[in-house]
Residue, then its C-alpha position, 0 to 999 in steps of 0.5 A: m619525311y624524306e624518301g629512299a636512301v636519305q630516309n633509310l639513313i635517318d631511320e638507322l641513325g635514329r635507332l642509335p642510343g641518345v640520337g633523336p629524330k632531329s639529331a639523326q637528320r642533322i647527322a645524315f645531312h652532315l654525311l651527305a655533305s661530307e667527302t666520299a672518302d670521309v664517309r668510307r672511313l666511317a663505314d670501314a671503321l663500323i665494319e672493322v669494329k664488328d669484325r674484330v672486337r669481341f668481349c673478353t672471356v674473363c671479365g667481359n670488357v671489349s677486346e680484340e683478343s680472347e682476353c683484354r689487356i687488363c686481364r693479360d697484365a700480370r702486374r694487376d692485383s688479381a685478388v681485387i675485382c671491381v664490378v662495373e656495368e659497361s666497358k665505358d666504366v672501365v675506361a673512366i676508372e682507368r683514367t683515374r690511375e687509382f685502381r690496380g686490380r681487375y674488372h668484371v663487366l656486367g653488361g648492364a644493370i638490373s632494371p625490371i622496368e626495362g625487363v633486365g633481370p639478374d639472368d640477363l647480366r654476367i652475374k653467373e660468370l662473376m660468381s664463377r670467378l669468385s668461387d676459386g677463393q683467390i678474390t679478397e675484395l669485391i668493389l661494386a662500382t655500379d652507377p649511383n642511380l636506382e638500377g645501379e643501387a639495385t644491382a649493387t644490393y643484389l650482388a652484395r647479398l649474393v656474395k655475402p655467404m662467401g665472406l668477401k670484403v664487399t665495398r661500394l664506391a663513395s658518392g657525393l658532391p662533385v669537385g667544384g660544385d655548389l652545395e645549393y645546387a646539390d639534390e637531397v640524395t647526393l647531399g645525404r650521401a656526401f654526409e654518409g661518406r664524410r671522412s676525417l681530415e688529417f693534418 
């Protein structure tokens, strides 16, 4: 245990997701050894992000304006919505340059163990967006884990009466992976999602 400001910094860093006690200590001592100007830039960036960044009023993505750049882009297909758990998922999908529709960020996934239920997510906002009859397809791009699957299943059942086309991202083997290292669930999904080769 350290004392005073050093321990306070380690404690605060340790509250960040994915930062354990040893990482928090390592980051704290890195900051102590850094130039004052570097630390000030970091502090300024933290304060600026809290002051300027908010969530898009339409999709829930991070934005510095009331609507994010994707929702403002008239070239995007407004009839297709891709539902994701977090804003970082939007960035991952955008990097593929394959999707030209709009997004809806839930703000997490259903997880009874962590006390997260449907009311804790942006599901009401999604249902409101779907109610105008303009949406033709809903792509469920939640994580392929227990919570993501539960969320996708819940949403699929919820929107079924609306008659929308509901799809789920395929999951399976990663490019460059070896079959012998794939777990049973991943391999099973790869078989379910197989497609014919056209030559």
